[in-house]
BADORO-701791 format. One record per atom (N, C-alpha, C, O): residue number from 1; residue in three letters; z, x, y. Coordinates in steps of 0.2 Angstrom, whole numbers, plus 5000, padded with zeros to 4 digits. Layout:
<nodes>
<node NUM "ALA" <Z X Y>>,
...
</nodes>
This chain:
<nodes>
<node 1 "THR" <5000 5004 4994>>,
<node 1 "THR" <5000 5000 5000>>,
<node 1 "THR" <5000 5004 5006>>,
<node 1 "THR" <5002 5010 5006>>,
<node 2 "LEU" <4997 5001 5012>>,
<node 2 "LEU" <4997 5005 5018>>,
<node 2 "LEU" <5004 5004 5021>>,
<node 2 "LEU" <5007 4999 5021>>,
<node 3 "ASP" <5007 5010 5024>>,
<node 3 "ASP" <5013 5010 5028>>,
<node 3 "ASP" <5011 5011 5035>>,
<node 3 "ASP" <5009 5017 5037>>,
<node 4 "GLY" <5012 5006 5039>>,
<node 4 "GLY" <5011 5006 5046>>,
<node 4 "GLY" <5015 5012 5049>>,
<node 4 "GLY" <5012 5015 5054>>,
<node 5 "ASN" <5021 5013 5047>>,
<node 5 "ASN" <5025 5019 5050>>,
<node 5 "ASN" <5022 5025 5049>>,
<node 5 "ASN" <5021 5029 5053>>,
<node 6 "ALA" <5019 5026 5043>>,
<node 6 "ALA" <5016 5033 5041>>,
<node 6 "ALA" <5010 5034 5045>>,
<node 6 "ALA" <5008 5039 5047>>,
<node 7 "ILE" <5006 5028 5046>>,
<node 7 "ILE" <5000 5029 5049>>,
<node 7 "ILE" <5001 5031 5056>>,
<node 7 "ILE" <4998 5035 5059>>,
<node 8 "LEU" <5005 5027 5060>>,
<node 8 "LEU" <5006 5028 5067>>,
<node 8 "LEU" <5010 5035 5068>>,
<node 8 "LEU" <5008 5039 5073>>,
<node 9 "SER" <5014 5036 5064>>,
<node 9 "SER" <5018 5043 5065>>,
<node 9 "SER" <5014 5049 5063>>,
<node 9 "SER" <5015 5054 5066>>,
<node 10 "SER" <5009 5048 5058>>,
<node 10 "SER" <5005 5054 5056>>,
<node 10 "SER" <4999 5055 5061>>,
<node 10 "SER" <4997 5060 5062>>,
<node 11 "HIS" <4997 5050 5064>>,
<node 11 "HIS" <4991 5050 5069>>,
<node 11 "HIS" <4993 5050 5076>>,
<node 11 "HIS" <4989 5051 5080>>,
<node 12 "GLY" <4999 5049 5078>>,
<node 12 "GLY" <5001 5049 5085>>,
<node 12 "GLY" <5003 5056 5087>>,
<node 12 "GLY" <5004 5060 5083>>,
<node 13 "PRO" <5004 5057 5093>>,
<node 13 "PRO" <5006 5063 5096>>,
<node 13 "PRO" <5013 5065 5093>>,
<node 13 "PRO" <5017 5061 5093>>,
<node 14 "ALA" <5013 5071 5092>>,
<node 14 "ALA" <5020 5074 5089>>,
<node 14 "ALA" <5025 5074 5094>>,
<node 14 "ALA" <5031 5073 5093>>,
<node 15 "ASP" <5023 5074 5101>>,
<node 15 "ASP" <5028 5075 5106>>,
<node 15 "ASP" <5031 5068 5109>>,
<node 15 "ASP" <5034 5068 5114>>,
<node 16 "VAL" <5029 5063 5106>>,
<node 16 "VAL" <5031 5056 5108>>,
<node 16 "VAL" <5038 5055 5104>>,
<node 16 "VAL" <5038 5054 5098>>,
<node 17 "PRO" <5043 5054 5108>>,
<node 17 "PRO" <5050 5053 5105>>,
<node 17 "PRO" <5050 5046 5102>>,
<node 17 "PRO" <5047 5042 5105>>,
<node 18 "PRO" <5053 5046 5096>>,
<node 18 "PRO" <5054 5039 5093>>,
<node 18 "PRO" <5057 5034 5097>>,
<node 18 "PRO" <5056 5028 5096>>,
<node 19 "ALA" <5061 5036 5102>>,
<node 19 "ALA" <5065 5031 5106>>,
<node 19 "ALA" <5060 5027 5110>>,
<node 19 "ALA" <5061 5022 5112>>,
<node 20 "SER" <5054 5030 5112>>,
<node 20 "SER" <5049 5027 5116>>,
<node 20 "SER" <5044 5022 5112>>,
<node 20 "SER" <5040 5019 5114>>,
<node 21 "ARG" <5046 5022 5105>>,
<node 21 "ARG" <5042 5018 5101>>,
<node 21 "ARG" <5047 5013 5097>>,
<node 21 "ARG" <5048 5014 5091>>,
<node 22 "PRO" <5050 5008 5100>>,
<node 22 "PRO" <5055 5004 5097>>,
<node 22 "PRO" <5052 5001 5090>>,
<node 22 "PRO" <5056 4999 5086>>,
<node 23 "TRP" <5046 4999 5090>>,
<node 23 "TRP" <5043 4995 5085>>,
<node 23 "TRP" <5043 5000 5079>>,
<node 23 "TRP" <5042 4997 5073>>,
<node 24 "MET" <5043 5006 5079>>,
<node 24 "MET" <5043 5011 5074>>,
<node 24 "MET" <5050 5011 5071>>,
<node 24 "MET" <5051 5014 5065>>,
<node 25 "GLN" <5055 5009 5074>>,
<node 25 "GLN" <5062 5009 5071>>,
<node 25 "GLN" <5063 5003 5067>>,
<node 25 "GLN" <5069 5002 5065>>,
<node 26 "LEU" <5058 4998 5066>>,
<node 26 "LEU" <5059 4992 5063>>,
<node 26 "LEU" <5055 4992 5057>>,
<node 26 "LEU" <5051 4987 5056>>,
<node 27 "PRO" <5056 4996 5052>>,
<node 27 "PRO" <5051 4996 5046>>,
<node 27 "PRO" <5051 4990 5042>>,
<node 27 "PRO" <5046 4989 5039>>,
<node 28 "HIS" <5056 4986 5042>>,
<node 28 "HIS" <5056 4980 5038>>,
<node 28 "HIS" <5055 4974 5042>>,
<node 28 "HIS" <5055 4968 5039>>,
<node 29 "ALA" <5054 4974 5049>>,
<node 29 "ALA" <5053 4969 5053>>,
<node 29 "ALA" <5046 4966 5051>>,
<node 29 "ALA" <5041 4970 5050>>,
<node 30 "PRO" <5045 4960 5052>>,
<node 30 "PRO" <5038 4957 5051>>,
<node 30 "PRO" <5033 4960 5056>>,
<node 30 "PRO" <5035 4962 5062>>,
<node 31 "PRO" <5027 4961 5054>>,
<node 31 "PRO" <5022 4964 5059>>,
<node 31 "PRO" <5022 4960 5066>>,
<node 31 "PRO" <5020 4964 5071>>,
<node 32 "SER" <5023 4954 5066>>,
<node 32 "SER" <5022 4950 5072>>,
<node 32 "SER" <5028 4953 5077>>,
<node 32 "SER" <5027 4953 5083>>,
<node 33 "GLU" <5034 4954 5074>>,
<node 33 "GLU" <5039 4957 5079>>,
<node 33 "GLU" <5038 4964 5081>>,
<node 33 "GLU" <5039 4965 5087>>,
<node 34 "ARG" <5035 4968 5077>>,
<node 34 "ARG" <5033 4975 5079>>,
<node 34 "ARG" <5028 4974 5084>>,
<node 34 "ARG" <5028 4978 5089>>,
<node 35 "ALA" <5023 4970 5083>>,
<node 35 "ALA" <5017 4969 5088>>,
<node 35 "ALA" <5020 4967 5095>>,
<node 35 "ALA" <5018 4969 5100>>,
<node 36 "ARG" <5025 4962 5094>>,
<node 36 "ARG" <5028 4959 5100>>,
<node 36 "ARG" <5031 4965 5104>>,
<node 36 "ARG" <5030 4965 5111>>,
<node 37 "GLN" <5035 4969 5101>>,
<node 37 "GLN" <5038 4975 5104>>,
<node 37 "GLN" <5033 4980 5107>>,
<node 37 "GLN" <5034 4982 5113>>,
<node 38 "LEU" <5028 4981 5104>>,
<node 38 "LEU" <5023 4986 5106>>,
<node 38 "LEU" <5019 4983 5112>>,
<node 38 "LEU" <5019 4987 5117>>,
<node 39 "LEU" <5017 4977 5112>>,
<node 39 "LEU" <5014 4974 5118>>,
<node 39 "LEU" <5019 4973 5124>>,
<node 39 "LEU" <5016 4974 5129>>,
<node 40 "ALA" <5025 4972 5123>>,
<node 40 "ALA" <5030 4972 5128>>,
<node 40 "ALA" <5030 4979 5132>>,
<node 40 "ALA" <5032 4980 5138>>,
<node 41 "ALA" <5029 4984 5128>>,
<node 41 "ALA" <5030 4991 5131>>,
<node 41 "ALA" <5023 4994 5134>>,
<node 41 "ALA" <5023 4998 5138>>,
<node 42 "MET" <5018 4990 5133>>,
<node 42 "MET" <5011 4992 5135>>,
<node 42 "MET" <5010 4989 5142>>,
<node 42 "MET" <5012 4984 5144>>,
<node 43 "THR" <5006 4993 5147>>,
<node 43 "THR" <5004 4991 5153>>,
<node 43 "THR" <4998 4986 5152>>,
<node 43 "THR" <4995 4986 5147>>,
<node 44 "LEU" <4997 4982 5158>>,
<node 44 "LEU" <4991 4978 5157>>,
<node 44 "LEU" <4984 4982 5156>>,
<node 44 "LEU" <4980 4980 5152>>,
<node 45 "ARG" <4984 4988 5159>>,
<node 45 "ARG" <4978 4992 5159>>,
<node 45 "ARG" <4978 4995 5151>>,
<node 45 "ARG" <4972 4995 5149>>,
<node 46 "GLU" <4983 4996 5148>>,
<node 46 "GLU" <4983 4998 5141>>,
<node 46 "GLU" <4981 4993 5136>>,
<node 46 "GLU" <4977 4994 5132>>,
<node 47 "LYS" <4983 4987 5138>>,
<node 47 "LYS" <4981 4981 5134>>,
<node 47 "LYS" <4974 4980 5134>>,
<node 47 "LYS" <4970 4978 5129>>,
<node 48 "LEU" <4971 4980 5140>>,
<node 48 "LEU" <4964 4979 5142>>,
<node 48 "LEU" <4960 4984 5138>>,
<node 48 "LEU" <4955 4983 5136>>,
<node 49 "GLY" <4962 4990 5138>>,
<node 49 "GLY" <4959 4996 5135>>,
<node 49 "GLY" <4958 4995 5128>>,
<node 49 "GLY" <4954 4998 5125>>,
<node 50 "MET" <4963 4991 5125>>,
<node 50 "MET" <4962 4990 5117>>,
<node 50 "MET" <4957 4985 5115>>,
<node 50 "MET" <4955 4984 5110>>,
<node 51 "LEU" <4954 4981 5120>>,
<node 51 "LEU" <4949 4976 5119>>,
<node 51 "LEU" <4942 4978 5119>>,
<node 51 "LEU" <4938 4974 5117>>,
<node 52 "HIS" <4941 4984 5121>>,
<node 52 "HIS" <4934 4987 5121>>,
<node 52 "HIS" <4934 4994 5120>>,
<node 52 "HIS" <4939 4998 5122>>,
<node 53 "GLY" <4928 4997 5118>>,
<node 53 "GLY" <4928 5004 5117>>,
<node 53 "GLY" <4926 5007 5124>>,
<node 53 "GLY" <4921 5005 5127>>,
<node 54 "SER" <4930 5011 5126>>,
<node 54 "SER" <4929 5014 5133>>,
<node 54 "SER" <4931 5021 5134>>,
<node 54 "SER" <4931 5024 5139>>,
<node 55 "CYS" <4932 5024 5128>>,
<node 55 "CYS" <4934 5031 5128>>,
<node 55 "CYS" <4928 5036 5128>>,
<node 55 "CYS" <4927 5039 5122>>,
<node 56 "ASN" <4925 5037 5133>>,
<node 56 "ASN" <4918 5041 5133>>,
<node 56 "ASN" <4919 5048 5132>>,
<node 56 "ASN" <4914 5051 5131>>,
<node 57 "TRP" <4925 5051 5131>>,
<node 57 "TRP" <4926 5058 5130>>,
<node 57 "TRP" <4923 5059 5122>>,
<node 57 "TRP" <4923 5065 5121>>,
<node 58 "HIS" <4922 5054 5119>>,
<node 58 "HIS" <4920 5055 5112>>,
<node 58 "HIS" <4912 5054 5112>>,
<node 58 "HIS" <4909 5055 5106>>,
<node 59 "GLY" <4909 5052 5117>>,
<node 59 "GLY" <4902 5051 5118>>,
<node 59 "GLY" <4899 5044 5114>>,
<node 59 "GLY" <4893 5044 5114>>,
<node 60 "TYR" <4904 5040 5113>>,
<node 60 "TYR" <4901 5034 5110>>,
<node 60 "TYR" <4905 5028 5113>>,
<node 60 "TYR" <4911 5028 5114>>,
<node 61 "VAL" <4902 5022 5114>>,
<node 61 "VAL" <4905 5017 5118>>,
<node 61 "VAL" <4910 5013 5113>>,
<node 61 "VAL" <4914 5009 5116>>,
<node 62 "GLY" <4911 5014 5107>>,
<node 62 "GLY" <4915 5011 5102>>,
<node 62 "GLY" <4922 5015 5101>>,
<node 62 "GLY" <4925 5013 5096>>,
<node 63 "ASN" <4924 5019 5105>>,
<node 63 "ASN" <4930 5023 5104>>,
<node 63 "ASN" <4935 5020 5109>>,
<node 63 "ASN" <4934 5020 5115>>,
<node 64 "VAL" <4941 5018 5107>>,
<node 64 "VAL" <4946 5016 5111>>,
<node 64 "VAL" <4951 5022 5112>>,
<node 64 "VAL" <4953 5025 5107>>,
<node 65 "CYS" <4953 5024 5118>>,
<node 65 "CYS" <4957 5029 5119>>,
<node 65 "CYS" <4964 5028 5116>>,
<node 65 "CYS" <4967 5023 5116>>,
<node 66 "PRO" <4967 5034 5114>>,
<node 66 "PRO" <4974 5033 5112>>,
<node 66 "PRO" <4979 5031 5118>>,
<node 66 "PRO" <4977 5033 5124>>,
<node 67 "ILE" <4985 5029 5116>>,
<node 67 "ILE" <4990 5028 5121>>,
<node 67 "ILE" <4995 5033 5119>>,
<node 67 "ILE" <5000 5031 5116>>,
<node 68 "ASP" <4995 5039 5122>>,
<node 68 "ASP" <4999 5044 5120>>,
<node 68 "ASP" <5006 5043 5121>>,
<node 68 "ASP" <5011 5045 5117>>,
<node 69 "ARG" <5008 5040 5127>>,
<node 69 "ARG" <5015 5039 5128>>,
<node 69 "ARG" <5018 5034 5124>>,
<node 69 "ARG" <5025 5034 5123>>,
<node 70 "LEU" <5015 5030 5120>>,
<node 70 "LEU" <5017 5026 5115>>,
<node 70 "LEU" <5016 5028 5108>>,
<node 70 "LEU" <5018 5024 5103>>,
<node 71 "GLY" <5012 5033 5107>>,
<node 71 "GLY" <5011 5035 5100>>,
<node 71 "GLY" <5006 5031 5097>>,
<node 71 "GLY" <5005 5031 5091>>,
<node 72 "VAL" <5001 5028 5100>>,
<node 72 "VAL" <4996 5024 5098>>,
<node 72 "VAL" <4990 5028 5097>>,
<node 72 "VAL" <4987 5031 5102>>,
<node 73 "PRO" <4987 5029 5091>>,
<node 73 "PRO" <4981 5033 5090>>,
<node 73 "PRO" <4975 5030 5093>>,
<node 73 "PRO" <4975 5024 5094>>,
<node 74 "SER" <4970 5034 5094>>,
<node 74 "SER" <4963 5032 5096>>,
<node 74 "SER" <4960 5027 5090>>,
<node 74 "SER" <4962 5028 5084>>,
<node 75 "ILE" <4956 5023 5092>>,
<node 75 "ILE" <4952 5019 5087>>,
<node 75 "ILE" <4945 5020 5088>>,
<node 75 "ILE" <4942 5020 5093>>,
<node 76 "LYS" <4942 5021 5082>>,
<node 76 "LYS" <4934 5022 5082>>,
<node 76 "LYS" <4931 5016 5079>>,
<node 76 "LYS" <4932 5014 5073>>,
<node 77 "MET" <4928 5012 5083>>,
<node 77 "MET" <4924 5006 5081>>,
<node 77 "MET" <4917 5007 5080>>,
<node 77 "MET" <4914 5012 5082>>,
<node 78 "ASN" <4914 5002 5077>>,
<node 78 "ASN" <4907 5002 5076>>,
<node 78 "ASN" <4904 4996 5077>>,
<node 78 "ASN" <4907 4991 5076>>,
<node 79 "ASP" <4898 4995 5080>>,
<node 79 "ASP" <4895 4989 5081>>,
<node 79 "ASP" <4893 4986 5074>>,
<node 79 "ASP" <4893 4989 5069>>,
<node 80 "GLY" <4893 4979 5073>>,
<node 80 "GLY" <4892 4977 5067>>,
<node 80 "GLY" <4891 4969 5067>>,
<node 80 "GLY" <4892 4966 5073>>,
<node 81 "PRO" <4889 4966 5062>>,
<node 81 "PRO" <4889 4970 5056>>,
<node 81 "PRO" <4882 4974 5055>>,
<node 81 "PRO" <4882 4978 5051>>,
<node 82 "GLN" <4877 4972 5058>>,
<node 82 "GLN" <4871 4976 5058>>,
<node 82 "GLN" <4868 4977 5065>>,
<node 82 "GLN" <4863 4973 5067>>,
<node 83 "GLY" <4871 4981 5069>>,
<node 83 "GLY" <4868 4982 5075>>,
<node 83 "GLY" <4869 4990 5077>>,
<node 83 "GLY" <4871 4994 5073>>,
<node 84 "PHE" <4866 4991 5083>>,
<node 84 "PHE" <4866 4998 5085>>,
<node 84 "PHE" <4866 4998 5093>>,
<node 84 "PHE" <4863 4994 5096>>,
<node 85 "ARG" <4869 5003 5095>>,
<node 85 "ARG" <4869 5005 5103>>,
<node 85 "ARG" <4872 5011 5104>>,
<node 85 "ARG" <4876 5014 5100>>,
<node 86 "ASP" <4870 5014 5109>>,
<node 86 "ASP" <4873 5021 5111>>,
<node 86 "ASP" <4872 5022 5119>>,
<node 86 "ASP" <4868 5018 5122>>,
<node 87 "ASN" <4875 5026 5122>>,
<node 87 "ASN" <4875 5027 5129>>,
<node 87 "ASN" <4869 5031 5131>>,
<node 87 "ASN" <4867 5030 5137>>,
<node 88 "LEU" <4865 5034 5127>>,
<node 88 "LEU" <4859 5038 5128>>,
<node 88 "LEU" <4853 5033 5129>>,
<node 88 "LEU" <4848 5035 5132>>,
<node 89 "HIS" <4854 5027 5127>>,
<node 89 "HIS" <4848 5023 5127>>,
<node 89 "HIS" <4850 5016 5130>>,
<node 89 "HIS" <4851 5011 5126>>,
<node 90 "PRO" <4852 5015 5136>>,
<node 90 "PRO" <4854 5009 5139>>,
<node 90 "PRO" <4849 5003 5137>>,
<node 90 "PRO" <4843 5004 5138>>,
<node 91 "GLY" <4851 4997 5136>>,
<node 91 "GLY" <4847 4992 5134>>,
<node 91 "GLY" <4845 4992 5127>>,
<node 91 "GLY" <4841 4987 5125>>,
<node 92 "SER" <4847 4996 5123>>,
<node 92 "SER" <4844 4997 5116>>,
<node 92 "SER" <4849 4993 5111>>,
<node 92 "SER" <4848 4994 5105>>,
<node 93 "THR" <4854 4989 5113>>,
<node 93 "THR" <4858 4986 5109>>,
<node 93 "THR" <4854 4981 5105>>,
<node 93 "THR" <4850 4977 5107>>,
<node 94 "THR" <4856 4981 5098>>,
<node 94 "THR" <4853 4976 5094>>,
<node 94 "THR" <4859 4972 5091>>,
<node 94 "THR" <4865 4975 5091>>,
<node 95 "GLY" <4858 4966 5089>>,
<node 95 "GLY" <4863 4962 5086>>,
<node 95 "GLY" <4860 4957 5081>>,
<node 95 "GLY" <4859 4951 5082>>,
<node 96 "TRP" <4859 4960 5075>>,
<node 96 "TRP" <4856 4956 5069>>,
<node 96 "TRP" <4862 4953 5065>>,
<node 96 "TRP" <4867 4956 5065>>,
<node 97 "PRO" <4860 4947 5063>>,
<node 97 "PRO" <4865 4944 5058>>,
<node 97 "PRO" <4865 4948 5052>>,
<node 97 "PRO" <4860 4951 5050>>,
<node 98 "CYS" <4871 4948 5049>>,
<node 98 "CYS" <4872 4952 5043>>,
<node 98 "CYS" <4868 4948 5037>>,
<node 98 "CYS" <4867 4942 5037>>,
<node 99 "GLY" <4867 4952 5032>>,
<node 99 "GLY" <4863 4949 5026>>,
<node 99 "GLY" <4867 4943 5023>>,
<node 99 "GLY" <4863 4938 5021>>,
<node 100 "LEU" <4873 4943 5023>>,
<node 100 "LEU" <4877 4938 5020>>,
<node 100 "LEU" <4876 4931 5024>>,
<node 100 "LEU" <4875 4926 5021>>,
<node 101 "ALA" <4876 4932 5031>>,
<node 101 "ALA" <4874 4926 5035>>,
<node 101 "ALA" <4867 4923 5034>>,
<node 101 "ALA" <4867 4917 5033>>,
<node 102 "ILE" <4862 4928 5033>>,
<node 102 "ILE" <4856 4925 5032>>,
<node 102 "ILE" <4855 4922 5025>>,
<node 102 "ILE" <4852 4917 5024>>,
<node 103 "GLY" <4858 4925 5020>>,
<node 103 "GLY" <4858 4922 5013>>,
<node 103 "GLY" <4862 4915 5013>>,
<node 103 "GLY" <4860 4911 5009>>,
<node 104 "ALA" <4867 4914 5017>>,
<node 104 "ALA" <4871 4908 5017>>,
<node 104 "ALA" <4867 4902 5020>>,
<node 104 "ALA" <4868 4897 5019>>,
<node 105 "THR" <4861 4904 5023>>,
<node 105 "THR" <4857 4899 5026>>,
<node 105 "THR" <4853 4895 5021>>,
<node 105 "THR" <4850 4890 5022>>,
<node 106 "PHE" <4852 4899 5015>>,
<node 106 "PHE" <4847 4897 5010>>,
<node 106 "PHE" <4840 4895 5012>>,
<node 106 "PHE" <4837 4891 5010>>,
<node 107 "ASP" <4838 4899 5018>>,
<node 107 "ASP" <4832 4898 5021>>,
<node 107 "ASP" <4827 4904 5019>>,
<node 107 "ASP" <4828 4909 5023>>,
<node 108 "ALA" <4823 4903 5014>>,
<node 108 "ALA" <4819 4909 5012>>,
<node 108 "ALA" <4814 4911 5017>>,
<node 108 "ALA" <4813 4917 5018>>,
<node 109 "GLU" <4812 4907 5021>>,
<node 109 "GLU" <4807 4909 5027>>,
<node 109 "GLU" <4811 4913 5032>>,
<node 109 "GLU" <4809 4918 5034>>,
<node 110 "ALA" <4817 4910 5034>>,
<node 110 "ALA" <4821 4914 5039>>,
<node 110 "ALA" <4823 4921 5036>>,
<node 110 "ALA" <4823 4926 5040>>,
<node 111 "ALA" <4825 4921 5030>>,
<node 111 "ALA" <4827 4928 5027>>,
<node 111 "ALA" <4821 4932 5027>>,
<node 111 "ALA" <4822 4938 5028>>,
<node 112 "SER" <4815 4930 5025>>,
<node 112 "SER" <4809 4934 5025>>,
<node 112 "SER" <4807 4937 5032>>,
<node 112 "SER" <4806 4943 5033>>,
<node 113 "LYS" <4808 4933 5037>>,
<node 113 "LYS" <4806 4935 5044>>,
<node 113 "LYS" <4812 4940 5046>>,
<node 113 "LYS" <4810 4945 5049>>,
<node 114 "TRP" <4818 4939 5044>>,
<node 114 "TRP" <4823 4943 5046>>,
<node 114 "TRP" <4822 4950 5043>>,
<node 114 "TRP" <4823 4955 5046>>,
<node 115 "GLY" <4820 4950 5036>>,
<node 115 "GLY" <4819 4956 5033>>,
<node 115 "GLY" <4813 4960 5036>>,
<node 115 "GLY" <4813 4966 5037>>,
<node 116 "ALA" <4808 4956 5038>>,
<node 116 "ALA" <4802 4960 5041>>,
<node 116 "ALA" <4804 4963 5047>>,
<node 116 "ALA" <4802 4968 5049>>,
<node 117 "ALA" <4808 4959 5051>>,
<node 117 "ALA" <4809 4961 5058>>,
<node 117 "ALA" <4814 4967 5058>>,
<node 117 "ALA" <4814 4972 5062>>,
<node 118 "MET" <4819 4967 5053>>,
<node 118 "MET" <4823 4973 5052>>,
<node 118 "MET" <4819 4979 5049>>,
<node 118 "MET" <4822 4985 5050>>,
<node 119 "GLY" <4814 4978 5046>>,
<node 119 "GLY" <4810 4984 5044>>,
<node 119 "GLY" <4812 4986 5037>>,
<node 119 "GLY" <4809 4990 5034>>,
</nodes>
């Protein structure tokens, strides 16, 4: 099983004192309580930063910056389920429905057109 304590403590900055991470002191608390405590410690800017990839120092728009003062590691996201974009080619974003969604339509003609367009 995944241990949230191990994940955050192993990927967070070593110099963040445990006292500044009260949610880490509650290993048996429900995730909702730990999340509530983390959110209470975050600034509005930090909360908004978690909603979109904006950490351009990695060169990809799908990276969320870490919150070092709280021991929150960076998050690397990817477009999906079948899309692509990058900062080097503005306007090149694609947003294809995933194969499962196309299959769930039971529309052979739509699936064929989707496949042809995807290449």
